[in-house]
C-alpha positions in Angstrom: -0.1 0.3 -0.1 2.7 1.8 0.4 4.7 1.6 -2.4 1.7 2.5 -4.5 0.6 5.7 -2.7 4.4 6.8 -3.5 3.6 6.1 -7.3 0.3 8.0 -6.7 2.0 10.9 -5.4 4.2 11.1 -8.3 1.5 10.2 -10.8 -0.9 13.0 -9.5 2.0 15.5 -9.7 0.8 16.8 -13.7 -2.3 18.2 -12.1 -0.3 20.4 -9.1 2.3 21.7 -12.4 -1.0 22.2 -15.3 -2.4 25.2 -14.1 0.4 26.9 -13.1 2.9 25.9 -16.3 0.0 27.1 -18.2 -0.5 31.1 -16.4 4.1 31.2 -16.8 3.6 30.5 -20.8 0.5 32.8 -20.7 2.1 35.9 -19.2 5.4 35.5 -19.9 5.8 33.9 -22.9 3.1 34.2 -25.2 2.1 38.2 -24.2 6.1 38.8 -23.3 6.2 38.3 -27.1 8.4 35.7 -26.0 7.1 32.5 -27.6 10.5 30.2 -26.7 9.5 31.1 -23.1 6.7 29.8 -23.7 7.1 26.4 -25.5 9.5 26.2 -22.8 7.1 26.0 -20.0 4.7 23.9 -22.1 7.4 21.5 -22.4 7.9 21.3 -18.6 4.5 20.3 -18.5 5.1 17.7 -21.2 7.7 16.7 -19.3 5.7 16.0 -15.5 2.7 14.6 -17.6 5.3 12.1 -19.1 6.8 11.1 -15.8 3.2 11.1 -14.1 1.7 8.6 -17.3 5.0 6.0 -16.1 4.1 6.7 -12.5 0.8 5.6 -13.2 2.0 2.2 -14.8 4.8 1.2 -12.0 1.4 1.7 -9.5 -0.6 -1.1 -11.1 2.3 -4.2 -10.5 1.8 -3.1 -6.4 -2.3 -2.6 -7.2 -1.9 -6.3 -7.8 -0.2 -7.2 -5.1 -3.1 -5.7 -3.2 -6.0 -7.5 -4.8 -5.4 -10.7 -6.1 -4.7 -12.1 -2.7 -7.8 -10.9 -1.5 -10.2 -11.7 -4.8 -8.2 -15.0 -4.2 -9.7 -15.2 -0.4 -12.5 -14.4 -1.5 -13.5 -16.7 -3.4 -12.1 -19.3 -1.4 -14.6 -18.5 1.3 -17.3 -18.0 -1.0 -17.2 -21.6 -2.6 -16.3 -22.9 1.5 -19.4 -21.2 2.4 -22.0 -23.2 -0.3 -20.3 -26.1 0.1 -20.6 -26.4 3.7 -24.8 -25.1 2.5 -25.1 -27.9 0.4 -23.9 -30.4 2.9 -25.9 -28.7 6.1 -29.1 -29.0 3.5 -29.4 -31.2 1.1 -32.5 -31.8 -1.2 -33.8 -32.1 -4.5 -31.5 -29.9 -7.2 -32.6 -26.5 -7.6 -31.5 -23.2 -9.2 -28.9 -22.9 -6.5 -26.3 -23.3 -8.7 -26.9 -20.7 -11.1 -27.3 -18.2 -8.9 -23.8 -19.6 -7.2 -22.3 -19.2 -11.0 -23.5 -15.5 -10.8 -21.9 -14.9 -7.7 -18.8 -16.8 -8.7 -18.3 -15.3 -11.9 -20.1 -12.8 -11.5 -19.8 -11.1 -7.8 -16.4 -12.3 -6.5 -15.2 -10.2 -10.4 -16.7 -7.3 -9.7 -15.4 -7.4 -6.0 -11.3 -7.6 -7.4 -12.6 -5.2 -10.3 -13.6 -2.4 -8.2 -11.1 -2.7 -4.9 -8.7 -1.6 -7.7 -10.2 0.7 -9.5 -11.3 2.7 -6.3 -7.5 2.3 -4.9 -6.7 3.9 -8.1 -9.8 6.3 -8.6 -10.7 7.9 -4.6 -6.2 8.6 -3.8 -6.2 10.1 -8.0 -8.9 12.3 -6.7 -7.9 13.0 -3.4 -4.6 14.2 -4.5 -6.0 16.0 -7.5 -8.3 18.1 -5.3 -5.9 19.3 -3.2 -3.6 20.2 -6.3 -6.4 22.1 -8.0 -7.7 24.0 -4.7 -3.8 24.8 -3.6 -3.2 25.7 -7.2 -5.9 27.3 -7.6 -5.2 29.5 -4.3 -1.2 30.4 -5.5 -2.7 31.5 -8.3 -6.0 34.0 -7.4 -6.7 33.1 -3.7 -10.0 35.1 -4.8 -11.3 32.0 -7.2 -10.1 30.2 -4.3 -13.4 30.0 -2.6 -15.1 30.0 -6.3 -14.1 26.8 -6.2 -13.9 25.0 -3.2 -17.9 26.0 -2.7 -19.4 24.5 -5.0 -17.3 21.5 -5.0 -18.2 21.0 -1.0 -21.8 21.0 -2.0 -21.5 18.8 -4.5 -19.4 16.2 -3.2 -22.4 16.5 0.1 -24.8 15.9 -2.7 -23.0 12.8 -3.9 -22.7 11.3 0.2 -27.0 11.8 0.3 -27.5 9.9 -2.8 -25.6 7.0 -1.9 -27.8 5.6 0.5 -30.5 5.9 -2.5 -27.9 4.5 -4.9 -26.5 1.3 -2.5 -30.8 0.6 -2.2 -31.4 0.0 -6.5 -28.0 -2.0 -6.6 -28.8 -4.3 -4.4 -32.3 -4.3 -6.2 -30.5 -5.0 -8.9 -28.3 -7.5 -8.2 -31.7 -9.5 -6.5 -33.2 -8.9 -9.6 -30.4 -10.6 -11.4 -29.6 -13.7 -8.9 -33.5 -14.4 -9.1 -33.0 -14.5 -12.9 -30.6 -16.9 -12.9 -32.5 -19.0 -10.8 -36.3 -19.2 -12.7 -34.4 -19.9 -15.7 -32.3 -22.6 -14.9 -35.3 -24.4 -12.6 -38.0 -23.9 -15.7 -34.4 -25.4 -18.4 -34.1 -28.0 -15.9 -38.1 -29.3 -15.4 -38.7 -28.3 -19.0 -39.8 -31.3 -20.5 -42.2 -32.4 -17.1 -43.4 -28.8 -18.0 -44.7 -29.7 -21.4 -45.5 -32.6 -20.4 -48.2 -32.0 -17.2 -49.6 -28.8 -19.5 -47.5 -26.1 -17.2 -45.6 -24.5 -19.6 -47.7 -21.0 -20.3 -47.6 -20.4 -16.5 -43.5 -21.3 -16.2 -43.0 -18.5 -19.5 -45.1 -15.8 -17.1 -42.8 -16.6 -14.4 -39.5 -16.2 -16.9 -41.6 -12.6 -18.3 -41.7 -11.7 -14.8 -38.4 -11.9 -13.9 -37.0 -10.5 -16.6 -39.4 -7.7 -16.1 -38.7 -7.5 -12.8 -34.5 -7.4 -13.5 -35.7 -4.9 -16.6 -37.4 -2.1 -13.8 -34.4 -2.6 -11.6 -31.5 -1.4 -13.9 -33.6 1.4 -15.3 -34.3 3.2 -11.5 -30.2 2.6 -11.6 -30.6 4.9 -14.7 -32.6 7.4 -13.2 -30.3 7.8 -10.8 -27.1 8.0 -13.1 -28.5 11.4 -14.3 -29.0 12.6 -11.1 -24.8 11.9 -10.1 -24.7 14.0 -13.4 -26.3 16.9 -12.0 -24.0 16.8 -9.2 -20.8 16.6 -11.4 -22.0 19.9 -13.0 -22.7 21.5 -9.5 -18.9 21.1 -8.6 -17.0 21.3 -11.8 -19.0 23.5 -14.2 -21.1 25.6 -11.8 -17.3 26.6 -11.0 -16.2 27.0 -13.8 -19.1 29.7 -14.9 -18.1 31.4 -11.8 -14.4 32.4 -12.6 -15.6 33.3 -16.3 -18.4 35.8 -14.8 -15.9 36.9 -12.2 -12.8 37.2 -14.3 -12.8 41.2 -15.3 -13.3 41.8 -11.7 -10.3 39.8 -11.0 -7.9 40.9 -13.7 -9.2 44.5 -13.0 -8.0 43.9 -9.1 -4.8 42.8 -10.7 -4.8 39.7 -11.4 -2.9 38.3 -14.7 -4.8 36.5 -17.4 -2.2 33.6 -17.7 -3.3 33.0 -13.6 -7.0 33.7 -15.2 -6.4 30.3 -18.1 -4.4 28.5 -15.5 -7.1 28.6 -13.1 -9.3 27.7 -15.5 -7.6 24.5 -16.7 -7.1 23.2 -13.2 -10.7 23.2 -13.6 -11.6 22.1 -16.6 -8.5 19.8 -17.7 -7.9 18.5 -13.6 -10.9 18.8 -11.6 -13.9 18.0 -13.8 -12.4 14.8 -14.9 -11.7 13.6 -12.0 -15.3 14.5 -10.6 -16.5 13.0 -13.4 -14.9 9.2 -13.0 -15.3 9.9 -8.8 -19.2 10.4 -8.9 -20.4 8.9 -12.1 -17.6 5.8 -12.2 -16.5 5.3 -9.3 -19.0 6.4 -6.9 -21.4 3.5 -9.3 -18.7 1.0 -8.4 -18.4 1.7 -5.0 -21.7 1.0 -4.8 -21.6 -2.5 -6.3 -18.3 -3.0 -4.2 -20.3 -2.5 -1.2 -23.4 -4.7 -2.4 -22.0 -7.3 -4.1 -19.2 -7.3 -0.3 -22.1 -8.1 1.5 -23.7 -10.3 -0.5 -20.7 -12.3 -1.1 -19.8 -11.9 3.2 -23.6 -13.9 3.2 -22.6 -16.6 0.9 -19.2 -17.8 2.7 -21.1 -17.5 6.1 -22.2 -21.1 6.6 -26.0 -21.8 7.1 -25.6 -22.4 11.4 -26.2 -26.4 11.7 -28.8 -27.9 14.1 -26.7 -27.3 17.5 -26.7 -23.2 16.0 -22.6 -22.5 15.7 -21.9 -22.3 12.4 -19.9 -25.4 10.1 -16.4 -25.3 9.9 -15.7 -28.2 7.3 -14.0 -31.6 7.6 -10.9 -32.6 5.4 -12.8 -35.5 3.4 -16.6 -35.7 3.6 -17.4 -32.5 3.0 -19.6 -31.9 5.9 -19.5 -28.7 8.2 -17.3 -29.9 11.1 -19.8 -28.2 13.7 -22.1 -31.5 12.9 -19.4 -33.8 13.4 -18.9 -32.6 16.8 -22.8 -33.0 18.0 -23.6 -35.4 20.3 -24.1 -38.6 19.3 -27.6 -39.5 17.9 -29.2 -42.8 16.9 -26.9 -44.7 14.1 -27.6 -47.7 11.9 -27.5 -51.0 13.3 -26.7 -52.8 9.9 -27.0 -52.9 6.3 -30.9 -53.2 6.8 -33.3 -50.9 4.1 -36.7 -50.2 4.3 -38.9 -48.4 1.7 -42.5 -47.5 2.5 -44.9 -46.2 0.6 -41.9 -44.0 -1.0 -43.2 -40.8 -2.9 -40.7 -38.0 -5.1 -41.2 -35.8 -7.8 -39.2 -33.1 -9.1 -41.6 -30.4 -8.5 -45.4 -30.2 -7.4 -46.8 -30.7 -11.3 -44.1 -33.5 -12.6 -45.5 -37.0 -12.4 -43.7 -38.9 -9.3 -40.8 -41.0 -10.3 -41.0 -42.9 -7.3 -45.2 -43.6 -6.6 -45.7 -45.5 -3.4 -42.5 -47.9 -3.1 -42.1 -50.1 -0.9 -38.8 -52.2 -0.3 -37.1 -54.3 2.3 -33.6 -55.7 2.2 -31.9 -57.6 4.7 -28.6 -57.0 6.2 -25.7 -58.2 3.5 -28.2 -58.5 0.8 -27.5 -57.8 -2.5 -30.1 -55.7 -5.3 -30.1 -55.4 -8.4 -31.8 -52.0 -10.1 -32.9 -52.3 -13.8 -35.2 -50.5 -16.1 -35.3 -48.1 -19.0 -33.0 -44.6 -18.7 -35.1 -41.8 -17.2 -37.2 -43.9 -15.3 -35.8 -43.4 -11.6 -33.3 -45.3 -11.1 -31.1 -43.4 -9.8 -33.6 -40.5 -8.3 -33.8 -43.8 -6.1 -30.0 -44.3 -5.4 -30.8 -40.4 -4.2 -33.3 -41.7 -1.8 -32.3 -44.4 -0.2 -28.7 -42.3 0.1 -30.0 -39.5 1.7 -29.2 -37.0 -0.8 -33.5 -36.2 -1.3 -35.7 -36.6 1.0 -39.2 -38.2 -0.6 -42.1 -36.5 -0.4 -43.9 -38.7 1.3 -43.6 -41.8 3.1 -40.6 -43.4 5.0 -36.8 -44.5 4.4 -35.3 -46.3 7.0 -31.6 -47.8 6.9 -30.8 -49.7 9.3 -33.9 -48.6 11.5 -32.7 -45.3 11.4 -33.8 -42.3 9.2 -31.1 -40.7 6.9 -33.0 -37.4 8.1 -32.4 -38.2 11.9 -28.1 -38.1 11.3 -25.8 -36.1 11.3 -23.8 -35.8 8.2 -20.2 -37.2 8.8 -22.7 -40.4 10.8 -24.8 -40.7 7.5 -21.6 -40.8 5.6 -20.7 -43.4 7.8 -23.9 -45.5 7.2 -23.5 -45.2 3.7 -21.7 -44.2 0.3 -22.5 -43.5 -3.5 -20.8 -44.4 -6.2 -22.3 -42.3 -9.5 -21.0 -43.4 -13.0 -18.6 -40.4 -13.0 -16.8 -40.7 -9.5 -14.7 -37.5 -7.9 -11.3 -38.1 -7.9 -9.1 -35.1 -7.3 -5.7 -33.7 -7.7 -3.6 -35.6 -5.2 -1.9 -38.6 -3.9 -3.7 -42.2 -4.6 -3.7 -42.5 -1.0 -5.6 -39.3 -0.6 -7.9 -40.5 -2.9 -8.6 -44.0 -1.3 -8.6 -42.4 2.3 -11.2 -40.0 1.7 -14.0 -41.7 3.6 -11.6 -43.4 5.8 -8.5 -40.6 6.7 -7.7 -42.8 9.1 -7.0 -45.9 7.4 -4.0 -48.3 7.9 -1.8 -49.1 4.3 -2.6 -52.5 4.5 -5.9 -52.0 4.4 -6.2 -49.4 2.1 -4.2 -52.8 -0.3 -6.5 -55.0 0.7 -9.3 -52.8 -0.8 -7.0 -52.2 -3.6 -6.6 -55.7 -4.1 -10.1 -56.4 -3.7 -11.6 -54.3 -6.8 -9.1 -55.6 -9.4 -6.6 -51.8 -9.2 -3.3 -53.1 -8.0 -1.6 -52.9 -11.1 -3.3 -49.2 -12.0 -1.9 -48.1 -8.3 1.2 -49.8 -9.4 1.4 -47.5 -12.2 1.1 -44.3 -10.2 3.8 -44.8 -8.1 2.0 -46.6 -5.3 -0.3 -45.5 -2.3 1.9 -42.2 -2.7 1.8 -41.5 -6.3 1.0 -39.0 -8.1 -2.6 -38.9 -8.7 -4.3 -36.6 -11.8 -7.8 -36.7 -12.7 -8.0 -35.7 -16.4 -4.8 -38.5 -17.1 -6.9 -41.4 -16.1 -9.4 -43.0 -18.1 -12.7 -43.5 -16.3 -12.6 -46.6 -15.6 -9.5 -45.9 -14.2 -11.5 -43.1 -12.1 -14.2 -45.8 -11.3 -11.9 -48.5 -10.0 -10.1 -46.0 -7.1 -13.7 -44.5 -6.5 -14.5 -48.5 -5.7 -11.6 -49.3 -3.9 -12.5 -46.2 -1.6 -15.8 -47.4 -1.2 -15.1 -50.9 0.0 -12.2 -49.7 2.3 -15.0 -47.6 3.5 -16.9 -48.8 6.7 -20.3 -47.7 5.9 -22.9 -51.2 5.6 -25.0 -49.8 3.1 -22.9 -48.9 -0.5 -24.9 -48.0 -3.5 -23.8 -48.5 -7.0 -25.0 -46.0 -9.7 -23.6 -47.4 -12.8 -20.5 -47.3 -10.9 -19.2 -50.3 -12.9 -20.1 -49.0 -16.3 -16.4 -48.1 -17.9 -15.3 -51.4 -16.8 -15.5 -54.9 -18.9 -17.3 -57.5 -17.6 -14.4 -59.6 -16.2 -13.3 -56.1 -14.2 -16.9 -55.8 -13.1 -17.4 -59.2 -12.1 -14.4 -59.3 -9.8 -15.6 -56.2 -8.4 -18.7 -57.5 -7.5 -17.4 -60.7 -5.6 -15.1 -58.2 -3.6 -18.4 -56.4 -2.0 -20.2 -59.5 -1.6 -17.2 -60.3 0.6 -17.7 -57.1 2.1 -19.9 -56.8 5.1 -22.4 -54.8 4.7 -25.6 -54.9 2.1 -24.7 -53.4 -1.0 -27.6 -51.9 -4.4 -26.0 -52.2 -7.2 -27.9 -49.9 -10.2 -27.1 -51.4 -14.3 -28.3 -51.4 -17.6 -26.7 -54.3 -17.5 -27.8 -58.4 -17.0 -25.1 -60.2 -15.7 -25.1 -58.1 -12.5 -28.4 -58.5 -12.3 -28.1 -62.2 -12.8 -26.0 -62.8 -9.9 -27.5 -60.5 -7.4 -30.1 -62.1 -4.2 -32.9 -60.0 -5.8 -34.0 -57.5 -8.6 -35.9 -54.7 -8.9 -37.6 -53.8 -12.3 -38.7 -50.8 -12.8 -40.5 -49.9 -15.8 -42.7 -47.0 -15.0 -45.8 -49.0 -13.7 -46.3 -50.8 -10.8 -42.5 -51.8 -9.6 -42.0 -55.4 -9.5 -39.7 -57.2 -7.0 -38.4 -60.6 -7.7 -35.1 -62.9 -8.3 -33.9 -62.7 -11.7 -35.6 -66.1 -12.4 -38.7 -65.1 -11.3 -39.0 -61.5 -13.1 -37.7 -64.0 -16.1 -40.8 -66.1 -15.9 -43.3 -63.5 -14.6 -42.4 -60.2 -15.9 -42.8 -60.2 -19.8 -41.5 -56.6 -20.2 -38.2 -58.0 -17.8 -38.1 -60.6 -20.1 -37.6 -58.8 -23.0 -35.6 -55.7 -21.1 -32.7 -59.1 -21.1 -33.1 -60.2 -24.8 -34.6 -63.6 -22.9 -36.5 -66.0 -25.8 -40.1 -66.1 -24.7 -41.0 -69.9 -22.9 -42.1 -72.6 -25.3 -45.7 -72.4 -26.6 -45.9 -68.7 -24.9 -45.9 -65.8 -27.6 -45.6 -61.9 -26.6 -48.8 -59.9 -26.7 -49.9 -58.1 -29.8 -49.0 -54.5 -29.8 -51.9 -52.8 -28.1 -53.3 -56.2 -26.4 -53.8 -56.0 -22.0 
């Protein structure tokens, strides 16, 4: 900051010299008939201007040293707060992701850019005002009062207008976020909206948010017009007063060059600086205040159940205060009970799960099959407690997921999607993500169980470096499968988690999880895992069917067609449209 201030002082030198140099050029040069001397004074001003420009250039690296670390800390705080909020209050997807993108890509950059601008503009304006008033007082003491009075009034008017402008700016930010949220919600649910005839209502809602965003922008623009009048009051009114008072000032001994110098201070120095402060820096300052306030709220994790703000714990993404909460109920085993579970993506959408009943014993292996988009992944989210059902009851080991703290839920079950999360770091850090205190021998046993030993050795062993972009989808799945096998969760949910593995690797993974204590739910499009599972849940949009692979082949034609099995002897499939 000291280096930045030093270069800013030097960059303000032209403002101090401009009026005086022009006055000497007029009085001692042009009026005295010595154009060479006039050119010399103007050349001196040009040299000072070049030095000021060079000083401005030297200020930017020190400005970056101030604002870039601030931006990085702010970005980290906002991301941390949003992740804690997401972990503390999981629910079905909504437009909050679009709001998060608006904050990260727009509001954080507003803060960074505006702080940089404010440091330069405000310091430059303050130095300019001092230079103009001091220079004018040295040239024409009587003219200094004509400048200082209106300038002070304009700054007071600017301060008085600031609260209304701040309010309008907050409304503009809120309207922008609401527009992002509304568009994201409608686009995500567009298929269901069209299917259930709610398209017109959704369109009206989006257009209403567009209109609100437009109105907020217009209100902010009207205040910009008022700020233009403030510039006229602070810079143009003193100019008019000096011009009107010039004959009297000259009559009392003021030189023509001094009058020209005072006018140069006003038109060439004060007016641009005041315009930049009021119209540019004023708006950006308010945007900074509003954006920083909103980001401060976003970077504070929501208060958790025990009343203290979350602080985060490495690896599980759950607020640390929830980990420290008093011990509550914990699942006794890996059993699962679903009773009358219903779930739909929106109040007007058709239910994805409709009065689903399911009971799994501890240690059982269930395969869930059905056409794409039928609700298999939604069932996985409900089982994992990622989303809460609209109706019905879910019990994991005799305990409802909603009664479990975040860390307890992470210890009770593990959910692996088809595109699992691996991160840049060591192999061991990735494998121990859910089991940070696991012994090295246990880590290697899990690696061997799922067949990932060749991959781990190629990466340099447990301490080797892992870069997600350098791994194939199947290799990322093997790392995630070994991580899940290592953890203590008694319920494992594999949502197409072996999709990128070949049949031999997939069967080895199945055997690994069968030998591991607990219950396994495998969501798959392949028939092999279904044929080897203890039971199969078949979803096709009608009544769910639960049974063994063999019984479903015999009793459910749709399941038989899905597997590609031929019809039993003596039976033919019903004609299209038949009952």
